LOKOL-489473 format. One record per residue (C-alpha): z, x, y. Coordinates in steps of 0.5 Angstrom, whole numbers, padded with zeros to 4 digits, always signed. Example, Ala and Ser with C-alpha at 12.3 -4.5 7.8 and 13.67 -1.06 7.14 Angstrom:
BEGIN
+0016+0025-0009+0014+0027-0002
***
This chain:
BEGIN
+0024+0002+0033+0019+0008+0035+0023+0011+0040+0029+0011+0036+0025+0014+0030+0022+0019+0035+0029+0021+0038+0031+0023+0031+0025+0028+0030+0021+0024+0025+0014+0020+0025+0013+0013+0024+0006+0010+0021+0005+0002+0021+0002-0001+0015-0003-0006+0017-0005-0011+0012-0008-0018+0011-0005-0022+0005-0012-0026+0004-0011-0032-0002-0004-0029-0004-0001-0031+0003+0001-0038+0004-0002-0044+0008+0005-0047+0010+0009-0040+0012+0015-0042+0016+0012-0039+0023+0005-0040+0022+0001-0046+0019-0006-0043+0018-0012-0044+0013-0011-0040+0007-0018-0036+0006-0020-0031+0001-0026-0027-0002-0027-0032-0007-0025-0039-0010-0020-0036-0014-0013-0039-0015-0007-0035-0013-0002-0033-0018+0003-0032-0013+0003-0039-0010-0002-0043-0014-0006-0045-0008-0014-0045-0008-0017-0041-0002-0023-0043+0003-0028-0038+0001-0029-0033+0008-0035-0034+0011-0039-0029+0015-0036-0031+0021-0029-0031+0018-0030-0024+0016-0032-0022+0023-0026-0024+0026-0022-0021+0021-0025-0014+0022-0024-0015+0030-0017-0017+0029-0015-0011+0024-0018-0006+0030-0014-0010+0035-0008-0009+0031-0009-0002+0030-0010-0001+0037-0003-0005+0039+0001+0000+0034-0002+0006+0038+0001+0003+0044+0007+0001+0041+0008+0008+0040+0007+0009+0032+0004+0015+0030-0001+0012+0026-0004+0006+0021-0005+0005+0014-0010+0000+0012-0007-0003+0006-0013-0004+0000-0008-0005-0006-0003-0010-0009-0008-0016-0009-0009-0017-0002-0015-0018+0002-0019-0012+0002-0017-0011-0006-0019-0018-0007-0026-0016-0004-0026-0010-0008-0024-0012-0015-0029-0016-0019-0023-0020-0022-0022-0023-0015-0029-0022-0012-0034-0027-0015-0039-0027-0009-0046-0027-0009-0047-0025-0002-0047-0018+0002-0040-0018+0000-0040-0019-0007-0043-0016-0014-0045-0009-0013-0040-0003-0012-0043-0002-0005-0042-0010-0003-0035-0010-0005-0033-0004-0001-0037-0007+0005-0031-0010+0008-0026-0004+0007-0031+0000+0010-0032-0005+0016-0025-0005+0017-0023+0002+0017-0029+0003+0022-0027-0002+0027-0020+0001+0026-0022+0008+0028-0026+0005+0034-0020+0002+0037-0015+0008+0036-0020+0014+0037-0021+0020+0033-0014+0023+0035-0010+0018+0031-0008+0018+0024-0011+0013+0020-0010+0013+0012-0011+0008+0007-0007+0005+0001-0011+0004-0005-0009+0001-0012-0011+0006-0018-0012+0000-0023-0012-0007-0024-0009-0006-0031-0014-0012-0033-0020-0012-0037-0026-0013-0032-0022-0010-0026-0022-0004-0022-0021+0002-0026-0019+0009-0023-0026+0012-0023-0029+0007-0018-0022+0007-0014-0023+0015-0013-0031+0013-0011-0028+0008-0006-0024+0013-0003-0029+0019-0003-0034+0014+0001-0028+0012+0006-0027+0019+0007-0034+0021+0009-0036+0014+0013-0029+0012+0016-0027+0018+0017-0020+0017+0014-0014+0022+0014-0010+0021+0008-0010+0017+0002-0004+0013-0001-0004+0010-0008-0001+0004-0012-0002+0000-0018-0003-0007-0020-0003-0013-0016-0001-0020-0016-0003-0022-0024+0002-0016-0026+0006-0014-0020+0011-0010-0024+0006-0005-0024+0007-0003-0017+0015-0002-0017+0015+0000-0024+0022-0001-0028+0026+0004-0031+0022+0003-0038+0016+0006-0035+0016+0014-0035+0018+0017-0029+0011+0020-0025+0007+0015-0030+0001+0015-0025+0000+0022-0023-0006+0023-0028-0010+0018-0024-0007+0021-0017-0010+0027-0020-0017+0023-0021-0017+0021-0014-0015+0028-0011-0021+0031-0015-0026+0026-0012-0024+0027-0004-0026+0033-0001-0021+0035+0004-0016+0029+0006-0009+0029+0003-0007+0025-0003+0000+0022-0003+0003+0021-0010+0007+0015-0012+0010+0012-0019+0017+0012-0020+0018+0019-0018+0026+0020-0016+0028+0027-0016+0026+0033-0012+0025+0037-0017+0019+0033-0020+0016+0032-0013+0016+0039-0012+0013+0040-0019+0007+0035-0017+0006+0038-0011+0006+0045-0014+0001+0043-0019-0004+0041-0014-0005+0034-0017-0003+0031-0010-0001+0034-0003+0005+0029-0002+0010+0025-0006+0012+0018-0003+0019+0016-0005+0021+0009-0003+0026+0007-0008+0029+0014-0008+0031+0013-0001+0034+0006-0001+0039+0009-0006+0040+0015-0002+0038+0015+0005+0040+0022+0006+0036+0024+0000+0031+0029+0004+0037+0032+0008+0040+0034+0002+0034+0036-0002+0033+0041+0004+0040+0044+0004+0040+0045-0003+0045+0040-0005+0041+0036-0010+0047+0035-0014+0050+0031-0009+0044+0026-0009+0045+0019-0011+0039+0017-0016+0035+0011-0016+0035+0008-0023+0029+0004-0022+0033-0003-0024+0029-0007-0019+0035-0012-0018+0037-0011-0011+0031-0008-0008+0025-0012-0011+0029-0018-0014+0032-0020-0007+0025-0018-0003+0022-0024-0007+0027-0029-0006+0026-0027+0002+0033-0024+0003+0035-0017+0005+0034-0012+0000+0040-0009-0003+0041-0003-0008+0046-0003-0014+0047+0005-0013+0048+0004-0005+0054+0000-0004+0054+0000+0003+0047-0003+0004+0048-0008-0002+0054-0010+0002+0050-0011+0008+0044-0015+0004+0049-0019+0001+0052-0021+0008+0045-0022+0011+0046-0017+0016
***
């Protein structure tokens, strides 16, 4: 896959993640003990996890580093450490999930400890000449949960101690996952002010904006405003895989725009079937046929 991407002149970064308590102990390909930051029932599967002990945490840190090294050997141009969407590192950072009373719970510094150890382990294994970024949830959108100011602080700490090369963002988690791929009733670009808060907190690393941004003009305006350094557009490029090419060639009026309906992309994803798109008939036909 990496060779195919490089042959087209593009770069590819692997997102490295651990689902924590929002995984499953009876996945079809890997039976395992379900572990998490605390004894909090998963809203995804209703399971109550084993509380990770220090030995479990050490194994996770080492595995994250080894996985990043494998990604480099496989030809990926970088790795992104996922800290959002109620996955493991988010579970340790957020008070909603983290009820611990040891060195990994309580204070901000303790809740960030695992993320710092993971990023440091990844950096040790891949070296300083390799791209390492993070993806953070800007807000839990729940009382008592993470707020953007604390997330911005975490990004600044990881920039200083990691080091990291970029910050990518998202929002929400398994309690309210609709915030992650926000549907069409949420305004386009709805996360930009919070993205700007993170941008102001870090010293030099680029910050990527997301949040229902689906046209080239809006993306250009965000970058020109200085609120972000790059714009990530996932569903927009599912709707039209030629989006970037058309924009670069001044053919914006030929772009098929995402309508953020979430019916075939997100809807099918959560049924564990191939993603499709109501705007992209070719992709939708392939998804429907299982190819």
